[in-house]
KOLGU-923121 format. One line per 3 residues: number of its first residue (from 0); for each residue x, y, z of C-alpha. Coordinates in steps of 0.2 Angstrom, whole numbers, padded with zeros to 4 digits. Each point is the difference from the previous one (the first is absolute). Example, Ala and Ser with C-alpha at 12.3 -4.5 7.8 and 13.67 -1.06 7.14 Angstrom:
BEGIN
0	0062,-0022,0039; 0006,0017,-0003;
END
This chain:
BEGIN
0	-0195,0286,0173; 0003,-0016,-0011; 0004,0014,-0014;
3	0015,0008,0011; 0008,-0017,0005; -0001,-0010,-0016;
6	-0011,0003,-0014; 0008,0010,-0014; -0013,0011,-0007;
9	0009,0015,-0001; 0008,0006,-0017; 0019,0000,0000;
12	0009,0016,0004; 0012,0009,-0014; 0016,-0006,0009;
15	-0007,-0019,0000; -0003,0001,-0018; 0016,0008,-0001;
18	0010,-0013,0009; -0010,-0015,-0009; 0005,0008,-0017;
21	0019,0000,0006; -0001,-0018,0005; -0008,-0004,-0019;
24	-0018,-0002,0007; -0008,0008,-0016; -0018,-0006,-0008;
27	0006,-0009,-0015; -0007,-0013,-0011; 0012,-0010,-0012;
30	-0012,-0006,-0010; 0000,0018,-0006; 0018,0000,-0006;
33	-0001,-0019,-0007; -0016,0006,-0010; 0008,0014,-0007;
36	0015,-0007,-0006; -0010,-0015,-0009; -0012,0012,-0009;
39	0014,0012,-0005; 0013,-0012,-0003; -0013,-0010,-0012;
42	-0004,0018,-0008; 0021,0002,-0003; 0001,-0019,-0006;
45	-0014,0005,-0015; 0007,0014,-0004; 0020,-0008,-0001;
48	-0006,-0018,-0004; -0006,0003,-0019; 0018,0010,-0003;
51	0009,-0013,0008; -0008,-0015,-0010; 0001,0008,-0017;
54	0019,0005,0004; 0003,-0019,0005; -0010,-0006,-0013;
57	0011,0013,-0014; 0015,-0007,0010; -0003,-0017,-0002;
60	-0005,0000,-0019; 0017,0011,-0003; 0008,-0016,0010;
63	-0008,-0013,-0010; 0003,0007,-0016; 0017,0002,0002;
66	0003,-0016,0009; -0007,-0007,-0018; 0013,0009,-0011;
69	0016,-0002,0013; 0008,-0012,0012; -0005,0003,0017;
72	0015,0007,0011; 0001,0004,0019; 0002,0017,-0003;
75	-0017,0002,-0011; -0010,-0010,0015; 0007,0012,0013;
78	-0003,0016,-0010; -0017,-0007,-0004; -0002,-0005,0019;
81	0005,0017,0007; -0011,0010,-0013; -0014,-0010,0007;
84	0004,0003,0016; 0000,0020,-0002; -0016,0000,-0008;
87	-0009,-0010,0016; 0010,0013,0011; -0008,0013,-0009;
90	-0015,-0007,-0001; -0001,-0003,0020; 0011,0014,0006;
93	-0013,0012,-0001; -0013,-0010,0007; 0011,-0004,0015;
96	0001,0019,0002; -0018,0002,0000; -0002,-0013,0012;
99	0012,0008,0013; -0007,0017,-0002; -0017,-0006,0003;
102	0004,-0010,0017; 0009,0015,0006; -0014,0011,-0004;
105	-0012,-0011,0008; 0008,-0002,0015; 0004,0020,0002;
108	-0020,0001,-0005; -0005,-0010,0014; 0013,0005,0016;
111	0010,0015,-0008; 0017,0000,0002; 0005,-0010,0018;
114	0017,-0008,0003; 0000,-0013,0015; 0011,-0015,0005;
117	-0011,-0004,0015; -0007,-0015,-0010; 0017,-0007,-0003;
120	0005,-0001,0018; 0002,-0018,0006; -0014,-0004,0014;
123	-0001,-0016,0010; -0020,0003,0002; -0002,-0002,-0020;
126	0006,-0018,0002; -0012,-0003,0014; -0010,-0015,-0008;
129	-0017,0004,0013; 0001,0020,-0008; 0001,-0007,-0015;
132	-0015,-0012,0001; -0010,0013,0007; 0005,0012,-0015;
135	-0005,-0014,-0010; -0018,-0001,0008; -0001,0020,0001;
138	-0013,0009,-0010; 0017,0007,-0011; 0004,-0018,-0003;
141	-0018,-0005,-0004; 0001,0016,-0013; 0015,-0006,-0008;
144	-0008,-0018,-0002; -0013,0009,-0008; 0009,0009,-0012;
147	0012,-0014,-0004; -0018,-0011,-0005; -0007,0016,-0008;
150	0015,0001,-0013; -0001,-0018,-0005; -0020,0000,-0001;
153	0003,0017,-0012; 0015,-0007,-0009; -0009,-0019,-0004;
156	-0016,0010,-0002; 0004,0011,-0011; 0012,-0013,-0010;
159	-0015,-0013,-0002; -0012,0016,-0007; 0012,0002,-0013;
162	0007,-0016,-0006; -0019,-0006,-0002; -0004,0015,-0007;
165	0013,-0002,-0015; -0003,-0019,-0002; -0003,0003,-0019;
168	0015,0011,-0002; 0011,-0013,0008; -0008,-0013,-0013;
171	0003,0009,-0016; 0019,0002,0004; 0002,-0016,-0008;
174	-0001,0005,-0018; 0012,0015,0005; 0017,0002,-0002;
177	0014,-0001,0015; 0001,0019,0001; -0019,0004,0001;
180	-0001,-0012,0013; 0014,0006,0010; -0009,0018,-0004;
183	-0017,-0006,0007; 0009,-0008,0016; 0008,0016,0004;
186	-0016,0010,-0004; -0010,-0012,0013; 0015,0001,0014;
189	-0001,0019,-0003; -0019,-0002,0005; 0001,-0011,0012;
192	0013,0009,0010; -0007,0018,-0004; -0018,-0004,0010;
195	0010,-0008,0012; 0009,0015,0004; -0015,0010,0000;
198	-0009,-0010,0012; 0016,0000,0012; 0000,0017,-0002;
201	-0020,0001,0009; 0005,-0014,0009; 0015,0010,0007;
204	-0010,0017,0004; -0012,-0010,0010; 0018,-0007,0011;
207	0007,0017,0002; -0017,0005,0008; 0000,-0013,0011;
210	0020,0002,0005; -0005,0020,0003; -0014,-0006,0014;
213	0011,-0014,0007; 0015,0014,0000; -0013,0014,0009;
216	-0006,-0015,0012; 0018,-0005,0005; 0004,0018,0005;
219	-0015,0005,0010; 0004,0002,0018; -0008,0000,0018;
222	-0001,0015,0011; 0013,-0004,0010; 0012,-0002,-0016;
225	-0007,0016,-0005; 0005,0009,0018; 0018,-0008,0001;
228	0003,0007,-0017; -0007,0016,0003; 0013,-0001,0017;
231	0013,-0004,-0012; -0002,0014,-0013; -0007,0013,0012;
234	0010,-0005,0017; -0008,-0007,0015; -0011,0012,0008;
237	0006,0000,0017; 0019,0001,-0006; -0006,0014,-0011;
240	-0009,0007,0017; 0017,-0001,0009; 0008,0007,-0012;
243	-0010,0016,-0001; 0001,0000,0019; 0018,0001,0000;
246	-0001,0014,-0013; -0011,0010,0012; 0011,-0002,0013;
249	0015,0004,-0009; -0008,0015,-0007; -0004,0006,0018;
252	0016,0000,0006; 0005,0010,-0013; -0014,0013,0003;
255	0005,-0001,0018; 0017,0002,-0002; -0004,0018,-0008;
258	-0010,0006,0013; 0016,0007,0010; 0001,0011,-0015;
261	-0017,0007,0000; -0003,0020,0004; -0016,-0004,0009;
264	-0012,-0015,0003; -0020,0005,-0001; -0010,-0011,0010;
267	-0021,-0004,0003; 0008,-0002,0014; -0002,-0018,0003;
270	-0006,-0007,-0016; 0011,0008,-0013; 0017,0006,-0002;
273	0007,0009,-0015; 0020,0003,0000; 0003,0016,-0013;
276	0018,0005,-0005; 0006,0016,-0009; 0015,0005,-0007;
279	-0001,0018,-0008; 0014,-0001,-0013; -0002,-0019,-0003;
282	-0020,-0001,0000; -0014,0010,-0009; -0013,-0005,0012;
285	0000,-0011,0017; 0000,-0018,-0003; -0008,-0014,0011;
288	0015,-0011,0007; -0011,-0011,0009; -0018,-0004,0008;
291	-0009,-0012,0011; -0018,-0003,0007; -0002,-0007,0018;
294	0016,-0010,0006; 0011,0007,-0014; -0006,0016,0004;
297	0005,-0004,0017; 0018,-0004,-0005; 0003,0014,-0012;
300	-0003,0012,0017; 0009,-0009,0009; 0016,0000,-0012;
303	-0005,0019,-0004; 0001,0005,0021; 0016,-0011,0002;
306	0009,0011,-0015; -0008,0018,0006; -0011,0000,-0016;
309	-0017,0010,0003; -0015,-0008,0003; -0013,0011,-0005;
312	-0020,-0004,0004; -0010,0006,-0017; -0014,-0014,-0002;
315	-0006,0004,-0017; 0016,0005,-0008; 0007,-0018,0008;
318	-0016,-0008,-0009; 0000,0007,-0016; 0019,-0002,0000;
321	-0001,-0019,0004; -0014,-0004,-0013; 0007,0011,-0014;
324	0017,0000,-0002; 0012,-0016,0000; 0017,-0001,0006;
327	0014,0007,-0009; -0012,0013,-0008; -0002,0018,-0001;
330	-0015,0010,0011; -0013,0006,-0014; -0001,0017,-0004;
333	-0018,-0002,0009; 0008,-0002,0017; 0015,0012,-0001;
336	-0007,0014,0010; -0006,-0013,0015; 0017,-0008,0001;
339	0009,0017,-0002; -0010,0006,0016; 0008,-0015,0008;
342	0018,0001,-0006; -0001,0019,0004; -0005,-0005,0016;
345	0014,-0011,0003; 0012,0012,-0007; -0005,0014,0014;
348	0002,-0013,0013; 0018,-0002,-0004; 0005,0018,-0002;
351	-0006,0001,0016; 0009,-0015,0006; 0015,0008,-0009;
354	-0002,0018,0010; -0003,-0009,0017; 0016,-0007,-0004;
357	0010,0016,-0005; -0008,0009,0016;
END
């Protein structure tokens, strides 16, 4: 009873999942995007920085050498600055393109292709301070806090281990050239960021697992919600029953309007009544135009008698026709003989009636 009233224990229906997706409510971890972007940005930088530094060093050497042989002018300085800018752009452009593609791939890999403007719609409950405090101390808020502390711990721990582990190499930089020191610092920074990116990737996988679990939990439904959704998608059972009842009544009226056109009504005599029609030039076999049981059978016989349609008692044929032939269908070949006998009897009666009228 508790589950029916308010306990969310049932998995979400496809319709609720679709509606949640349309509103932008999908399991997604921002940590996966940031860690992948950081990792591939590092790889791109590692590939492009060496070429970029070498090109800048060549440009600077040429500029300094030219400055010793000729006077500096605005044109030479501007030209050198422009060349340096082009070198930097060439170095960073592929890296930025890779970062953009990786960010798109990370988002698409998690949620697929979905566009929703629902999160951008302004809502007053988003600035409600009470709800804000509740979110802060909710399980999701606690997990966000844990993730932030986890990232700080990972970054600090990896930085401490790498720095302590390479103290000897840092001390040896005293006897190295400026270029060697710069290269050593860049390598140390790349190594630090690389290990941090890998650690954050592992943390991002754990965060995605939590986000997926939380999303499934938020989508769970009570039995009442499932029943209400079934009513919306399939229709209210009471309304459907009423519609079916109206359809049956309309079909019954159309059927009763066909009774005056019948050639004969075969009865049980009380429980069943089946109206048959046969037009020799239009029909290959007699056709059932109406049939009924109990009260409906009584109504068919009343309409038949009021319209001078013969009513013939033949219990076996009436029962068989009622159970095996639908309204609008032809009489099956197995019943041709029995129906033909009834129709022949009716034709004889009609001929006798005409002969009496003539005499």
